[in-house]
Each structure stands twice: as C-alpha cells, then as structure tokens.
C-alpha positions in Angstrom: 103.7 -75.9 -82.9 101.7 -78.1 -80.5 103.6 -76.7 -77.5 102.6 -73.2 -78.5 99.0 -74.2 -78.8 98.9 -75.7 -75.4 100.6 -72.6 -73.9 97.9 -70.5 -75.5 95.2 -72.7 -74.4 96.2 -72.7 -70.7 96.1 -68.9 -70.3 92.8 -68.8 -72.1 91.4 -71.5 -69.8 92.7 -69.6 -66.7 91.2 -66.3 -68.0 87.8 -68.0 -68.5 87.9 -69.4 -65.0 88.8 -66.1 -63.5 85.9 -64.5 -65.4 83.5 -67.1 -64.1 84.7 -66.6 -60.5 84.3 -62.9 -60.9 80.8 -63.4 -62.2 79.9 -65.6 -59.3 81.2 -63.0 -56.7 79.3 -60.3 -58.5 76.2 -62.4 -58.4 76.7 -63.1 -54.7 77.1 -59.5 -53.8 74.0 -58.2 -55.7 71.0 -57.8 -53.4 68.5 -60.3 -53.7 65.5 -59.0 -55.6 62.5 -58.5 -53.4 59.7 -60.7 -54.2 56.5 -59.0 -54.9 54.4 -58.5 -51.8 51.3 -60.5 -51.6 48.2 -58.5 -51.2 47.0 -58.7 -47.6 43.5 -59.9 -47.2 41.6 -57.7 -44.7 39.7 -59.7 -42.1 37.3 -56.8 -41.7 33.9 -57.6 -43.1 33.0 -55.4 -46.0 30.6 -52.5 -45.1 27.1 -53.2 -45.8 25.7 -51.3 -48.6 23.5 -48.5 -47.1 19.9 -49.0 -47.9 18.4 -45.8 -49.3 14.9 -45.3 -47.9 12.4 -43.8 -50.2 11.8 -40.2 -49.1 8.3 -39.6 -47.7 6.5 -37.1 -49.8 6.0 -33.9 -47.7 2.5 -32.9 -46.8 0.8 -30.1 -48.7 2.6 -26.8 -47.9 5.5 -28.7 -46.3 9.3 -28.2 -46.7 10.0 -27.8 -50.5 13.6 -29.0 -50.1 12.6 -32.5 -49.3 14.1 -32.4 -45.8 12.0 -34.1 -43.2 10.0 -31.5 -41.4 10.0 -31.6 -37.6 6.4 -31.0 -36.6 6.0 -30.5 -32.8 3.7 -32.9 -31.3 0.9 -31.0 -29.6 0.5 -31.6 -25.9 -3.0 -32.8 -25.1 -4.9 -30.6 -22.7 -5.9 -32.1 -19.4 -9.4 -33.2 -19.4 -11.5 -31.4 -16.8 -13.9 -33.6 -15.0 -16.9 -32.2 -13.3 -18.5 -34.1 -10.5 -22.1 -34.5 -11.6 -24.5 -32.8 -9.4 -22.1 -30.2 -8.0 -22.1 -26.8 -9.6 -18.8 -25.1 -10.4 -17.7 -22.7 -7.6 -18.3 -19.1 -8.3 -16.5 -16.0 -7.0 -18.5 -14.4 -4.2 -19.7 -10.9 -5.0 -19.2 -8.4 -2.3 -21.9 -5.8 -2.1 -22.2 -2.9 0.2 -24.6 -3.5 3.0 -27.1 -0.7 3.7 -27.2 0.6 7.2 -30.0 -1.1 9.0 -32.6 1.2 10.4 -32.5 1.4 14.2 -36.3 1.3 14.7 -37.0 -1.3 12.1 -38.7 1.1 9.7 -37.3 1.3 6.1 -38.8 4.7 5.5 -36.5 7.8 6.0 -36.7 9.3 9.5 -38.8 12.4 9.7 -38.6 13.0 13.4 -36.1 15.9 14.2 -33.5 15.4 16.9 -34.4 17.0 20.3 -32.6 17.6 23.5 -34.0 14.3 24.8 -32.3 12.5 21.8 -28.8 14.0 21.7 -26.0 15.3 23.8 -24.6 18.7 22.8 -20.9 19.7 23.3 -19.1 23.0 22.4 -15.3 22.6 22.0 -12.3 24.6 20.8 -10.5 23.9 17.5 -7.0 24.9 16.4 -8.1 25.8 12.9 -9.6 28.1 11.8 -9.0 30.6 14.6 -12.0 32.2 16.4 -14.1 29.1 15.8 -15.8 26.6 18.0 -17.2 23.2 17.0 -20.7 22.3 18.0 -21.3 18.5 18.2 -24.6 16.6 18.7 -24.5 12.8 19.4 -27.5 10.6 19.2 -27.8 9.0 22.6 -31.4 7.7 22.1 -32.7 4.3 20.9 -33.9 5.4 17.5 -32.8 7.6 14.6 -33.5 11.2 14.2 -32.7 14.1 11.8 -30.4 17.0 12.6 -32.7 19.6 11.1 -31.3 22.6 9.3 -29.0 24.8 11.5 -29.1 25.3 15.2 -30.4 28.6 16.6 -27.5 29.9 18.8 -27.4 32.6 21.5 -25.0 33.5 24.3 -25.6 34.1 28.0 -28.7 36.2 28.3 -29.0 37.3 24.6 -32.5 37.2 23.1 -31.8 37.2 19.4 -30.0 34.2 17.7 -26.8 34.8 15.8 -26.6 34.7 11.9 -26.8 31.5 10.0 -24.3 30.9 7.1 -26.6 30.0 4.3 -24.0 28.8 1.9 -23.2 25.9 4.3 -26.6 24.3 3.7 -26.0 20.5 2.8 -27.7 18.8 -0.1 -29.5 16.4 2.3 -30.7 16.3 5.9 -28.2 14.6 8.2 -29.9 11.5 9.7 -28.3 10.1 12.9 -28.5 6.5 14.0 -27.8 5.8 17.7 -24.2 6.7 18.4 -23.7 8.9 15.3 -22.9 12.6 15.4 -23.4 15.8 13.4 -21.3 18.9 13.5 -21.8 22.7 13.1 -19.2 25.5 13.0 -19.6 28.3 15.4 -17.9 31.5 14.2 -17.2 33.7 17.2 -16.2 37.1 15.6 -16.7 38.9 12.4 -14.2 41.1 10.4 -12.0 43.2 12.7 -12.7 46.9 13.0 -15.7 49.0 13.9 -18.0 48.9 16.8 -18.7 45.2 17.2 -19.7 45.1 20.8 -17.5 42.2 21.8 -17.8 40.3 25.1 -16.6 37.1 26.8 -19.4 34.6 27.3 -19.8 31.6 29.7 -22.8 29.8 28.2 -24.1 28.9 24.8 -27.8 28.3 24.1 -28.4 25.8 21.3 -32.0 25.5 19.9 -32.3 22.2 18.1 -36.0 23.0 17.2 -38.2 25.8 18.0 -39.4 24.2 21.2 -36.2 22.3 22.2 -33.2 24.1 23.6 -30.0 22.9 25.2 -27.6 25.2 27.2 -23.9 24.1 27.3 -20.9 25.6 29.0 -18.7 27.7 26.7 -14.9 26.9 26.7 -13.0 29.3 29.0 -12.2 32.6 27.4 -14.8 32.4 24.6 -15.0 35.9 23.1 -17.8 36.8 20.7 -19.0 39.9 18.9 -21.8 41.0 16.6 -20.2 39.2 13.7 -20.8 35.7 15.2 -22.5 33.1 13.0 -23.2 29.4 12.8 -23.3 26.8 10.0 -25.8 24.1 9.1 -25.4 20.6 10.6 -22.9 18.6 8.6 -22.0 14.9 8.5 -18.3 15.5 8.9 -16.5 18.0 11.1 -14.1 18.9 8.3 -17.0 20.0 6.2 -18.4 22.2 9.0 -15.1 23.9 9.7 -14.8 25.1 6.1 -17.1 28.1 7.0 
C-alpha cells in the first residue's frame, strides 16, 4: 500500500514541477507591460493672458459697429509770411497805347493833306481787273487828313471822273508821318456801247481844290467814259472792293 502511494506521489510531484516550469516560460515570453508614460512637462512659458483694452467710445456720428475709425490727419497748410512793408506783387495790366500825335497836339487833325505833304503813286493790281491803286504816303513832319475822294482826270481832260459814293468811309483817314491811304481807280465801265476809250499816259490827282499832283500812268493804261474812283481808305483791300 505504501509503495503504491509513493508511486502516485512522484508522478504528481513531477506534473506539478512541469506545470510550474511551463508557467515560468509563459511568463518569460509575455511582453513586458509598458509602464504608463509620464506626462512631459513643457519648458515653454505659458502664454500671457491677453489684456482686453476697454473700447474707446466712438465720437458722435462715428462707426456704429464699434470698430476703430480711421480719421485722416489733416495736413496743415503752409503758413504764408509776408515781409512787412513790401506789397504783394500784382500782375501787370497791358493796355493799348494810343498813337502819339506827331505835332504834339491831342486834338484831331483838321488840316487836309496836300501835294507838299504826301507822295502819290498809281500802280497796277492783279485783282480786280481793269483797276489801278492810288496810294498817298505822308512824307511830311506832321499829320494830315486824306479828305474825301480825290478828283481824278487823265492827260488833258477837263472834267474829273465819277466818284463811287458807296465807298465813303465812316471816318476821315488821318495820316501820321509814314502812313498811307488808298483809293481804287476803276478804268472802264460795263462793256458795250460807245464808251470813247483811249490809252492814257498821265493821271491828274487833285487832293484838294487847289492842290493837284500829276503822276505817270502804268504802261498800257486804257480808260473809257465809265472810269471812276473810290474814297480814300485806310487799307488797300477795302479800297479794291469797289
């Protein structure tokens, strides 16, 4: 009986030892449990708590949303300094200067131009045809008036030719020394009929009733009974309109 008990006890002890060895190997093969990680302490300083500035109340009529309004800063105007005792410069005013009288008299000239005051010239013009230009130039030392219209005749004729009345200017032409006046000399009238035409060599120009100047006519000057003369004009273009 005892021998049987011992035999049973040995296998039981061997089985227990084997189980213990197996448990140790199983324990050795299991992965070691990870220890819980320690919380890492950050070396960064905690952010400062932002300070909330109290909003500035907007001015009357300002931005209703409370956002700060950006009001442009006005640029100060430069201060103008005036040197005491010196008036501010003014823009010079340009005024037309009246023509100074040649003889020192401010009153209008009343003396008519005579042959001793002026030089008379008869010249051809391109337009209009059958016209000559009479020019008188003041060669004296004082001013004179080109009165009315000249009395014109040709060669030995006794009667003056016709005056174109519609050419009368609004004012008498006054000539200072060196200035000129002009008259248009119409050589022929309308073509046709018995006009008694002829070629002339001289032109007689009566400036006044007792002052006459005779000038040479341009070569080939042909006139007839329809010849006429205009009043004295300030400009040649005005005279040649007739």
